[in-house]
Structure formats: structure tokens, C-alpha cells
VMD Tcl script that draws the C-alpha trace (Angstrom):
set ca {
  {39.52 53.72 -89.02}
  {36.72 51.41 -90.36}
  {38.52 48.51 -88.68}
  {38.51 50.06 -85.20}
  {34.73 50.71 -85.18}
  {34.22 47.04 -86.39}
  {36.45 45.82 -83.73}
  {34.57 47.99 -81.07}
  {30.97 46.91 -82.39}
  {32.00 43.33 -82.30}
  {33.38 43.92 -78.57}
  {30.16 45.57 -77.54}
  {27.93 42.92 -78.84}
  {29.91 40.02 -77.34}
  {29.99 41.87 -74.01}
  {26.16 42.53 -74.09}
  {25.39 39.03 -74.66}
  {27.49 37.72 -71.90}
  {25.55 39.98 -69.17}
  {22.09 39.38 -70.44}
  {19.72 37.49 -69.04}
  {16.95 35.14 -69.94}
  {13.53 36.47 -68.63}
  {11.22 34.16 -70.72}
  {10.33 32.24 -67.60}
  {7.29 33.60 -65.89}
  {7.30 31.44 -62.53}
  {10.82 30.22 -61.13}
  {11.20 26.70 -61.22}
  {13.14 26.93 -58.06}
  {10.36 28.22 -55.81}
  {7.48 26.31 -54.22}
  {4.25 28.28 -54.64}
  {0.98 28.09 -52.35}
  {-2.46 28.44 -53.58}
  {-5.78 28.87 -52.00}
  {-8.68 27.92 -53.68}
  {-12.72 27.73 -53.12}
  {-14.68 25.38 -55.01}
  {-17.64 27.43 -56.35}
  {-19.57 24.46 -57.60}
  {-20.04 23.06 -54.22}
  {-20.99 26.32 -52.29}
  {-23.64 27.49 -55.11}
  {-24.88 23.63 -55.98}
  {-24.60 21.98 -52.67}
  {-24.40 24.14 -49.97}
  {-21.07 23.27 -48.81}
  {-18.19 25.15 -48.13}
  {-15.11 23.89 -49.80}
  {-12.15 25.45 -49.04}
  {-8.50 24.22 -50.72}
  {-4.75 24.79 -49.73}
  {-1.92 23.20 -52.42}
  {1.61 23.52 -52.21}
  {3.87 23.06 -55.22}
  {6.68 20.45 -54.85}
  {8.13 20.90 -58.53}
  {7.20 21.91 -61.80}
  {4.82 18.70 -62.45}
  {3.69 17.64 -59.02}
  {1.95 19.27 -55.94}
  {0.15 18.29 -52.82}
  {-2.65 19.60 -51.03}
  {-5.51 19.24 -48.65}
  {-9.22 20.31 -48.98}
  {-11.82 21.10 -46.04}
  {-15.40 20.76 -46.81}
  {-18.49 21.33 -44.24}
  {-22.29 21.25 -45.06}
  {-23.74 24.94 -44.52}
  {-27.05 24.44 -42.56}
  {-29.21 21.23 -42.22}
  {-30.26 19.05 -45.32}
  {-32.97 17.15 -43.43}
  {-35.81 19.44 -44.96}
  {-35.30 17.35 -48.32}
  {-31.91 17.50 -49.08}
  {-29.98 18.74 -52.42}
  {-30.00 15.29 -54.01}
  {-26.49 14.02 -54.84}
  {-24.00 13.54 -51.83}
  {-26.74 15.30 -49.26}
  {-25.38 12.77 -46.57}
  {-21.91 14.55 -46.24}
  {-21.55 16.67 -43.62}
  {-17.54 17.13 -43.20}
  {-14.68 15.78 -45.04}
  {-11.03 16.32 -45.18}
  {-9.10 15.39 -48.32}
  {-5.61 15.25 -48.56}
  {-4.20 14.61 -51.94}
  {-1.19 14.36 -54.42}
  {-1.14 15.54 -58.28}
  {1.10 14.99 -61.02}
  {0.86 17.22 -64.07}
  {1.18 16.69 -67.66}
  {2.16 20.00 -69.14}
  {5.25 22.36 -70.16}
  {3.85 24.87 -67.55}
  {4.83 25.15 -64.09}
  {2.69 23.05 -62.01}
  {-0.36 23.38 -64.26}
  {-2.28 22.30 -67.41}
  {-3.86 18.61 -67.46}
  {-3.40 16.52 -63.93}
  {-4.21 13.34 -62.45}
  {-4.52 12.94 -58.71}
  {-4.71 10.12 -55.73}
  {-6.47 11.15 -52.69}
  {-7.83 9.82 -49.54}
  {-10.95 11.34 -48.14}
  {-12.05 11.00 -44.33}
  {-15.80 12.02 -44.17}
  {-18.75 11.84 -41.54}
  {-22.33 12.17 -42.17}
  {-25.63 10.88 -41.55}
  {-27.51 8.10 -42.89}
  {-31.15 8.23 -43.12}
  {-33.42 5.16 -42.60}
  {-37.36 5.04 -43.24}
  {-39.38 3.22 -40.76}
  {-42.89 2.63 -40.98}
  {-44.80 2.07 -37.77}
  {-47.68 -0.18 -38.46}
  {-49.58 0.68 -35.10}
  {-50.37 4.23 -35.74}
  {-49.65 4.39 -39.54}
  {-46.91 6.84 -39.28}
  {-43.59 7.31 -41.44}
  {-40.64 7.80 -39.21}
  {-37.12 8.72 -40.12}
  {-33.99 7.44 -37.82}
  {-30.62 9.23 -38.52}
  {-27.39 7.44 -37.78}
  {-23.84 9.20 -38.08}
  {-20.91 7.59 -39.78}
  {-17.15 8.47 -40.27}
  {-15.42 6.78 -42.94}
  {-12.36 6.77 -45.50}
  {-12.48 6.53 -49.04}
  {-9.45 5.98 -51.42}
  {-9.77 7.21 -54.96}
  {-8.46 9.07 -58.27}
  {-9.39 12.28 -59.86}
  {-8.55 14.19 -63.26}
  {-8.80 17.75 -64.39}
  {-7.21 20.83 -65.67}
  {-5.83 23.91 -63.62}
  {-5.26 27.36 -65.25}
  {-2.81 30.04 -63.77}
  {-2.63 33.30 -65.25}
  {0.61 35.51 -64.72}
  {-0.57 37.32 -62.01}
  {-1.45 34.10 -60.09}
  {-5.11 34.01 -60.54}
  {-6.40 29.85 -60.52}
  {-9.07 28.65 -62.42}
  {-9.48 24.63 -62.07}
  {-11.84 21.98 -62.93}
  {-11.77 18.29 -61.80}
  {-13.88 15.34 -61.34}
  {-12.94 12.23 -59.39}
  {-14.60 9.01 -57.61}
  {-13.32 6.97 -54.68}
  {-14.65 4.03 -52.75}
  {-15.25 3.72 -49.03}
  {-12.84 1.14 -47.15}
  {-14.39 1.14 -43.44}
  {-18.07 0.22 -44.59}
  {-19.16 2.69 -41.62}
  {-22.36 3.47 -43.91}
  {-24.90 2.83 -47.06}
  {-22.50 4.57 -48.98}
  {-20.12 2.73 -50.89}
  {-18.89 5.39 -53.54}
  {-18.00 8.91 -52.96}
  {-17.53 11.62 -55.33}
  {-15.05 14.62 -55.79}
  {-15.12 17.65 -57.97}
  {-16.13 20.96 -59.35}
  {-15.05 24.27 -60.55}
  {-12.48 26.20 -58.03}
  {-11.12 29.87 -58.09}
  {-8.40 30.85 -56.46}
  {-4.77 32.67 -55.94}
  {-1.34 31.56 -56.46}
  {1.40 33.12 -54.29}
}
mol new
graphics top color blue
foreach p $ca { graphics top sphere $p radius 0.5 }
foreach p [lrange $ca 0 end-1] q [lrange $ca 1 end] { graphics top cylinder $p $q radius 0.2 }
display resetview
């Protein structure tokens, strides 16, 4: 009788282990995720609306695009850093260095098509007046960024990144562009 219980117990344990599933992976490695993000630093600090879309390629890479537009006019004194920019479109590719699915520390390469206004000061000696002249430009910058992305189990995203790029077309007085901030979003 004890042998039959022992045999039954062994069969039950073997059959339950054959049909069990591994539930340790929080995000599927076969699905590509979409992300929508809003750069809060640019919105608060520079009066720019900076929204981004990103799509994961696999567990260690993604590609995306950022769209930035200035809110209002900065001709009244400006906000300091990067006040010349009025619009930009920035496609990028990111590579992640983490065990988690498309999150953690990353390095990105980007290309930024941006437009804005250069301001030129002119002094008129005839009537001793100060004049400012504005010229519009469009340029292309190539650069790199580094940062970190953090994703909760429910898909909330917080990321911080900082990058620098160089203008390639010399259409303005600006030679170097910046990219960065703290973005919040959602992965779905």
C-alpha cells in the first residue's frame, strides 16, 4: 500500500512539472512595444512641446522619433540656452546595455533636422538706434546621446538622457545642438 502511494506521488509530481509554465518573464521577448513620451524638461524649462514615439526592435534595441516645436515667441528676451530653435524632427536608434527588455542604460545615435531664427544686431550710426534682424534657417545635425530608461510592470516610463550633435550644413551661426531632458510616458 505504501508503494502504491509513493508511485502515485512520483507520477503526480512528474506530470505537474511537465505542464507547468515559466512565469518569470514580465515582458514578452517576442513582442515589439510602442512608447509615447513627453519631455517634461523642455516643456517646463524652455517652453517647447517635445513629444516622442519609440518602438522596440528586440530586447536590446529600439528606434524612435522626437518632434519638438516652440510654444510662443522668444523674441522678447528668450530663455537662454537653445532659444534659436523653433522646430525639430529627430529620428534616433538606441542600444540598451541591460538584462531587462529594452530598458536601463542606453547609447543612441540621432539625426536632427531643425529650423529656427538667427538674431543679428545692427547699430545705426545715423540715428543711434539699435536694430535686430532675424534670418530663418534649416540645418541637419548628427550626434550621440546617453541615458537611462526605467519601465514599471504596468508600462509607465521615466527616462533621462543627454546628448550633443554637430550641424552639417552650416546654414546658421549655430555649430552644436543639444538633446536631452527627463521624459515621462507609457509603453504599450
